[in-house]
N, C-alpha and C positions, 0 to 999 in steps of 0.2 A: 581429185584426192584418191578417189577409188581405183584408180591405176595402181596406187602405191600401198593402200591398207584397206582393211573391211572397215566403212566408215560406220554402219549399223552397231558393229561390235567393237571397234576402237575408240568411239567416243560415247560416252555416256548421254550427252545432249549436244547437240548442235543448233545455235542459232544464227540463222540467217537473218540479216538487219537491213532494211532498205527504205527509203523515204517515197517510193513509187509503187502505188497501189497497183497498177497494173503488172509491173515486172513481179511484184509479190506474188500475184494470183498465179502468174506463170509458174514461178518457183513451187509454189503449192502442189498444182497440178504433177509438176515433174516428180516430186517427191512422194506422192501419192501414187503415182504409177509405179515408181521404184518400190515402194513398200518402206520407206525407211520411217519409221515411227519415232527416231530418236531426234528427228531434225524440224525445228519450229521456225516457220517465216514471220517475223516480228516488222510489221510496217510502222515504223518510228524513224525520226531524227535521230541519227548515230549521238550525235552528242548531248541527247537526253537519256539514251538507254542505259538503264541499270539492270543489272543480272539479279538482284536480289527480288527485283519486281515479278520476275518470273520463276524462279527457283524455288521450290519447296521441297524441303529436304536435298536429296541427291540429284533429281532429276523432275521435270514435269512439272507440275503446279498449276498457278494462275495463269490464264490465258491473256489476262489484261492487267494494267497496272492500276495498282489500288493505293498509291501513294495518297497522302493527306496534304494539304495546302502547305502545311507547316515544314512537312518532309523535303519540300523543294529547296528551303532556305537552310537545311542541314548540311554542314560539311561532308562531301563526299569521303570515302576512306581512301587511304593512298593505294591499297591494294583490294584486288577482287578475287575472283575464283576461278577464272578463265584460263586453263592452261596454253590455248593458243588464239590469237587473235589475227586474222588477216584481213586485209584491204587489197582488192584486185582492181586497178586502175580506177579507183574511187577518190583516192585522195585529192585528186586533180580537178575532182567535179564539187567539192564540197566549198561552199562560198567561205564559210566561217571556220576555216580549218584548225585556228591556234585552240578553240575549244573541244572542236571533235578530237584532237591527238590528246589533250588533256583528259578528257574522257573516257577515252581507251584506254590510257594508260591506267588508269584507276579501275579499268575491269579486268586488268591482267593480274594473275597470283603472282606470288614472290617468286616463283621460279620459272614463270611463264613466258613464252616466247612470241613475238609479235612479227608478222611477216608482211611486207608492202611490196607489190610490184606497179608501177606507174612509168609514165612517161615522162621526160625531164628534157630541159635544156639549160646550160649553166656556163659558165666561163672558169677556167681555173685560177683565175686572179680571186673568185670570191671565196674561194676555199683552200687557197695556196697555203695558209698559215695554221692549217686545223689539222690536228694529229689524232682526232677520235673520229673519223670518217670512215675508217676500214680501208683507206687508200684511195688515190686519185686517178689511178691509171685509167685512162678511156672517160673521165669525167668530163672534160672540156669538149663543147660544141662551138666550133668556129662561129663568127659574126653572122654570116649569111644562112648557116643553119638554125642558129638561134632565131634570127628574124623571121625566117621562114616557118618553123614549125611552130612559133607562139602564134604567128596570125592564123596558120592553117587549123589549129585546134582551137582557137578563140572563136571560129565561127560556128564550134559546136559547144561553146559554153564550157570548153574545158581549158582550165589555166594552167600554163606551164613556167608560172613564176617561180623561180629558184628557191623563195621564202618556204616552200612548203616543205621540201626536203631538208632544209636548213633547220626548221623547226623540229622537225621530227627527230633528226640527228642529234639535236641539242637536249631536246626533254629526253631521250631515251638512250640506252647504251647500245653501240653496234656491234652486232656478232659478226656478221657475214653481209659484203655487199658486192655487187658487180655491176659494171656500166657496160651496156651492149647495145648493138644495134639491129633492128628487123630488117636485114637485107631484102627480105622478100617484098617489104611494104616501102621502099625508098629510102632504108637506112634510117628509119624512125629512132631517136633516141629512148632506150627506156631503163631502167634498173630494177635491181631484185635487191632488196634489203630485208635482214633480219635482224633482229633486236632485242632487248630486254630492259627491265629497269635500270636507269641510272645508276642507282646506288647497288654495286653487286651482290648476290647473294651466294652462300655458301654453306652446304649441310654441315659442315665439319668445321666452320670457323666464321668468324664476325668479318664484315667488308674490309675493316682495314688491315685484317692478319691475311689477306689475300695478297695484297701489297707487300707486305714484310717477306712473306714466303718466297714469292717471286723475285724480290731483291736478294733475299738471304742465298736462295739456290742459284742465281744469277752470279753472284760475286763470292760464294764458299764462305759467306760471314757466318762467325759463330755467336754473333749478338742477336740477330732479328728473327730466327726461327721462334714461332710460336710455342715449340715446346719450353720456353723458358719460364712458362707456368705463370704466376701473379704478375711479373715483370712485364708479359706481353702486352698488356692493355697499355702499356704507357711506351711500347718500341717504338711506335711511328712518330711520336713526340720526341725520342731521345735520338732517333735517326737523324731527324731534322737539324737538331741542335748539334750534333757531332761534328767534327772538325776533320775527321779522315775521308778525304774523297775518294780514296781508292777502293773503299767497301761502298759506294753510293753505285748502283747500277742507272744506265739511262731509263731503264723502265721504271725505276724509282723515282727520278728527277722529273719525268713525264707525268707520272701519277699525282705527283705533290703539286706540281705547276697546275694542273687541272683541277684538283680539289679546291686548291685557293681561289681559282677563278671561276668556281661552281660549273665547270663541265664535267662531260660524261669523260671515263678514264678511256685511253686509247683501247682499240677494239681487242686486241692481244688479252687485254685482262678479263674480258667477258667470254672469252671460247674455252671449248672442253679441257683444252691442253695448255701448258703454259711452255712449251718448246720454243717458240720463237719469242725471242727478246725483243722489245719495242725499239724500231730505228724509224728514221727521217726519211722517206723514200724520195724526198724532193731534193736531197743534197747531190751536189754535182759527183761526189765521189760516188755515188750509187747510180745515178743517170747516166754514168759515162759509157757504161755497159749496152746501153739501148736495149733493154729488156731482152739479152741473149746470153746465156750461159757460154762457156768457151769449151768446156770438157762434158760431154754426154756420158761418160765412163771414167772412172779413176785410174791413173797411170801407176799408182804404187802397188808394190807387190803384197797383198794382204798376208800370204804365207810367212813371208821373209819377216814383216813386220812382228807378227805375233812369236816367232822364234824369238826375236831379239829382245821384246818387251815383256812377254809372260804376263800380261795383266791379269791382275786379282780382285777381288771384292773389295779392299781398300784405296783402289788406285781413283785418282782423280786425273782426267784425262783433258787436255786441250788439244786440238786437231784442226788443220784446215780442212775445210767441207770439200772442196772440188765437186766431185757428182755426188759424194756420199757414200760410194761403196765401203770406202775404208772406215769409215764412222759407223756403219752397221757390222763390219767385221771386228771392229771393238767391242761393239754391243753385245755381240756372241760372247764374248768373255766376262761378262757381267762386271764390268767395275762400277765404282760407287757413282760415279757422275762422268758425262763426256760434254764439253764444252766444244761445239763445232764453230768455226770461225771462217767467214769468208765476206769480203767485201762486195764482192756480186750478189745483189738479192736473187739473181735467178738461179744461181747454184743451189742457194739452199731452198728456193722453190722446189728443186729436182729432189733434195734430200726430205724436204717435207712430204714430198707426193708420195716417197717410199717408205717414210715413216706412217704415211696415214694409211697406205695399203695394208700394212702389218697390224696397226690398230684395229682397223676395220675387220680384220681376220676375213680378208678377201681371200677366196677359194684359192688355192695352190694353181691353178689352171688359169685363171685369169692373172692371177699375180706373174705368172710365167709369161703370158701372152705378152704383156705391158714392157715387162723389163728384160724378160730372157730374148724375144723375138723383137723388141721395139714396137709392135702393133697391136691393136685392138679394137675390132670395127664397133664394138658398144663400149667405148672408153667414155663417152659423154654420159651417157646412163651411169655407169658406175661412179663418175665423177659427182655426178648429183645426188644420187640416190645412196652411195656407199662411202664416198671418201670425204665430200664436203665436211661433214661434222668434226672432221679431225686435222682440218686445214686452216691456217690463218686467213684473215680476208684476202690478204694480197696474193697469197699464194693461189688461193682459190680462183680469184680473178685471172690470174697468168695462165691457169691451166684451162680455164673455161675459153680463154681467148686462142689458146695453143691446142685445141682437141686434134686438128687435122693430123698433127705430129703423128697420132696414133690410129687414126681413121682414115686417112685418105687411101684409099684402093691403090693409087699409082704411085705413092711415095715410096721412101724407102724405111722410114719409121724413125723412132727415137736417135739411134746412133749414127744417123746421117745428119744431125742438127747439131747446133752451137758451133763455135770457131772452128774447134778441131777438125769438122767435117772437111774443111779446105785440104787437110793433108789427105783425109781418105780419099777425095776424089782427085786430088793429083794423082794418087798412086794407081785409080782406076784408069784415069786419062794416059798415064804412061804406059800401062798393061794394054790399053787398046792401040796405041801408037805403035808400040814395039811387037804388036801381036801376042802376047803372052799371057793372055785371060784363060787360055787353056791350061797354061803351066800352072797357074795357080791353082785350078781346080785340082790339077794332078798332085800338087804338093799338099793340098788339105784331103785327098784322099790316100795318101801314102800311108803304109802301116807301120813304117820302122824309119829310125834316125837316117839311116844310110840312103834311104828312096828320097827322103825329103832333103838331104845335104846335095844330091844328084841333081834334083830338080831346080834346087837353087842355083846352084853354079853354074848350070849349062843354060839356063833357060830365063831365069828371072833376073839374077844378078847383073848380068850383063847390061840389062835394060834399065834397072832402077838405079844401079850405082855408078851410070855411065859418067863421064866427064863433062858430056853435053848436059844432061840433067842438073848435075851438080852447079853449075855455072849460070845454067839459066834459070832454074827454080829453087833449088835448095838451098843455096847460099845468099839469096835475096832477102834482104831484110822483110820486106813484106810478106813473104811466106813464113818465114820464121816467127814472127809474131802473131799474124792471123791465124795460120793453122796449127803452130806447134806452142804458141804462148813463149817464145824465146826473147825476154829483153835485152836491150842493148848490152846491160853490164855482164850479163850471162853468156852472151856471145864473146864478150871480151874475153872471159875466163877461158871459153874454149879455145880462141886463138892464141892466147899466151901458153896453155899447155903445148898447143901443137907447134908452136915456135921453139920449144924446147925439147921437143920430142927425139928419138932417134930417126924417124923420119926425116927429120930436117937437120939435124946437127950430126947425124951418125956418119962413119967414115964413106958410106957411100949414100948419100942424099936420096930419097925416092919421091920428097916431096918439097913444094916451096913453102916459104913463111906468107901465104896470101889466105884469104877469107875462103875462096873457092875450094883450096886444098884442105883447111882447117877443118871446113863442115864435111867434106868428103870423107876424109879420114874419122871424123866423129861417126859419120854414119856407119862408116864400114865397122868400125870396133862396137858399134851397137848390136847392128844385125846380123854380122856374121857369126859372133858367139851365140846368139840365140837360136839361129837356125843349127848350128853344132850341138848345141845341148839341150834344147828343148822341143818337144813334138807338138806343133802348133795344134793340130786338130784335137789332141787329147790332154793336153796339158799346158796351153799358154793362152787364156781367154783372151789376154791384152790385144794380141795380135790377131787372134780368130776374128774378134768382132770389127777390127781394121778391114780384114780380107773378106767377111761375107755380111757385114751389117747385123749381125745377130749372134748372140752365143748358142750355144748348142747343150742339149741335156748332158753330154758327156764332158763338156768344158765350160765353164763359166766362173764368175766370183763366188766366193763362199757364200753370201748373202742370198744367192737366188738357189741353195740346195734345198729340198725338203726338209731336210733338218733344221736348218735356220729359219726356214719359214713355220715352223711349227713352234721353235722357241722365241721367237720374236713377235710372234703374235699372241703370244698369253699375255694377260691382263696385266699391265703395270710393268712389263719387259723393258718399254724404253721412257719411263718415267726418270730416270736420271740424265737424260737429254737437254741440253740445253743449246739453242741455234743462236749464234752472234752475226750479224749482219754489219760488219765494222772490221776496221783494222786489227791487226792482232796487237800493236801497242795500246790500243783505246781498251781493249779487252781485260789484256794483263795488268793494265794499271789500275782497273776497278776491282780485280780479284784480290782478296785477302791475302795478306803476305803469308807465307809458309804453307800453303794448302794444295798445291798442285804436287802431283807425283811424278807427273810425264806430259812432256810437250812434243808434239809431233809437227813439225813445221815445214816439211817435205824442202822443196828447195828455194824457198822464200827469201833464205839470207843471201842468195845469189843475184837478187835483185838492188842490193844496197851499192852505193858508190863506194869504192874502196879509198879508204882515208878519211871519209865522211865520218858525222856522228850520229846516224842512224842506227847502224848496226851495234856499235857500243851502248847507245840508249837502250835499244830492244833486249839485248842480253842483260843489261842490269835489271831492268823490269822482270825478265825471267827469274832470274837470279832470287829478286824480291817474291816472286808469287811462288816459286817452287820449295817444297820441303829440302831439308838436308838429304842429300841422297837423291833426289829427284833427278830425272834425265831429260834430255834433248834429243830427240832423234832427227835427223837432218840429211837430206840427198844432196849433192853438188854436182855441177857440171866439170868441176876442176877436181883432179886427184888430190889435192891438197889445198882446199879453199884457203883463202887470205885471212878470213874471219875465226878460224879455229883459235888463232893465237888470240883475238879479242877475247873468245870463250875464256882461255886460259889465264887471261889477265882479267877477268871479272867472276873468280869463283868457282871455274869448273875445270874438269879433266878430260880433255876430248880423247877419244879411243875410235881409230879406224876400224869399224866393222865390214867392211866391204870396200875393194879395191878393184877397178875396172882395168886390169893390165890389159894389154893386148891379146885377144884370144880367149878372155874370161870373162864371164858373166857375176855379176854383183846379184842379180835376181832375175826374174822371168822378163821383166821389162827392158832391162839393162840399158835404160835410157841416160842413167847418170856414171859419173866417172867414179864416185865413191859415195860410200855411206858413212855416218859419224854416230855415235852416242857421245854427247857431254853429260858428265855428272856434276852435280853439284856438291862441292866439297867444304865451302865455308861462305857465310854470310858478308854482303858488303854492307860498309856503313853507309848513312848511320842508322840506327835500330828504328823500327816503326814505334812512334812516339805512343805510349800507353798499351802496347801490344801485351807485354808480360804481365801488368797489374791486372788488364781487364779479362785477360785470357783464365788468368788462372782464378779470378773472381767467379767466371763461368764455369770451372771447373774441366776445362779442357785441356788435353793431355801437353806435356812437355814439348811434343815435336812441333806445334805451333807457334812456340816462343824464339824470339830473335836473342 
């Protein structure tokens, strides 16, 4: 502990309890040598230790217990006065662990924290249906490992039976947990666990109000906020009885299910921040990503978004997370709430890491090294000592498992990770094959657009946009999906636009209606205008990071500026953020009708089947969730996407705000062919049952009524 804080001054009293007289004597000599007078060594059975026997006033007191015989039969209080209780590789050595855990729980103060580190072996089958463990990644130990380590430790009277950890997690609420392997000692499985009382405490509200508040903020519900005064004490009961499923969050459903079964709440409820909404990390829709994000940085131009949306303090925003850069750009405009959505848990882990860095008030120099340069040799230390209190358990486990992204001296850092790294590596490979790496350096060192254009057209473009590269690499479905995230429906839209373009149907055709030609022309129409109109080294961070693997102090996304760091590091700056790990449909179906003002869906509509029911269904849900006049911002690989007609058939008016005609840019990325804003102008039937009556009763404004 002394590596992180001044033990003699930080704690009023520290009690070290052990049942071994010889170990206690060693400990006494050590603390006498250190001169730590506030540390007291007690030789006693942990399950019999009572703090009140040694505390007299605030600290110090009797050196031996003075309990009468009758006091042993008195019920122990539910809570004690210890702010911190730790067990270091001791739970596995206590025979009667049930009573020990019960006893230690009664020592902990209402707001106290308990920490345990120990060895373990366990099968994922044992815990696969538990939602309160803080995450199951890395928890499974295979059959051979379980058998070997259990037998090995049993020789030293150390028991690795899984019931010890199971009971700990059942009796307490989990805050953070990590499942790790000690590779220096044969990959011994061990875990780190931080917990608190099963019944959550809050200085500002009762335990059930924590659930209500999280549910209200996740769903934009006007009913469940504890600010409802005297009615708030009945809010949980009323919520269970209500029949409007669209205003019940998954966090609420999980909490109610656990409370009814006398189980701890999911770990999200016990953490310092309630950004991350509960999700089941074992569902196939989440595990399909194999614990890897696709995008290490966001491909949407935040400057254009800001100009188009002009967010204000009354806006409630829903947006796809991607790498989170865009979410933080929106946060700089201080809207009332931001709902960030991504089906891939790892994309949300990346956003959480950035939010934690702001909330921990990490110095700008450290922040820049992590997210500007993508590398930091002390990342693991910062993660443990600074960032962990502001991360959800699953995000903490993820980054603890992936510290080498930032710390590997031979690695290329954050921006050479994720699925999109394949596109960057292919470009690097092409530039080596065609001997134009030097030309890339020259392009980045160019001082003016004219010089940049010359280098591009004479040295880089002939290699990157050659028909050979297009046929072999760029037009392959494997490359398009793995490297660029282009699904088959979006690819079909690109091919359809190409088939009707002047290059194919004009009086002097220059292309054929084939996939290779379609992709080649799409790449030309993407990259040529970027080079012609934006200076990469000073004003285009999206392509700069692709070419160099890092941002520069002169060219970077908005959230990496010193001004953004100062603004978003202020206390409460990100309190309005909610991070949903789910499909867009699932989230907007659980948001109260008429509460969103802006939805930013990127190019996700391109993924739907033309003529299917998925797009109309999602558009209907967006209409229901948006206020009158609410806007949907989207981008598409097609200049006139088919689903705009679906928007107009479901209560919206569509307006094209960006058209990538040949030779023109719609933004600094220019990856899409068009950009649209669809504005809600009418409500769809049927009206929400009971909304008008109940909202009126609550005193909410007319703008929430249908």
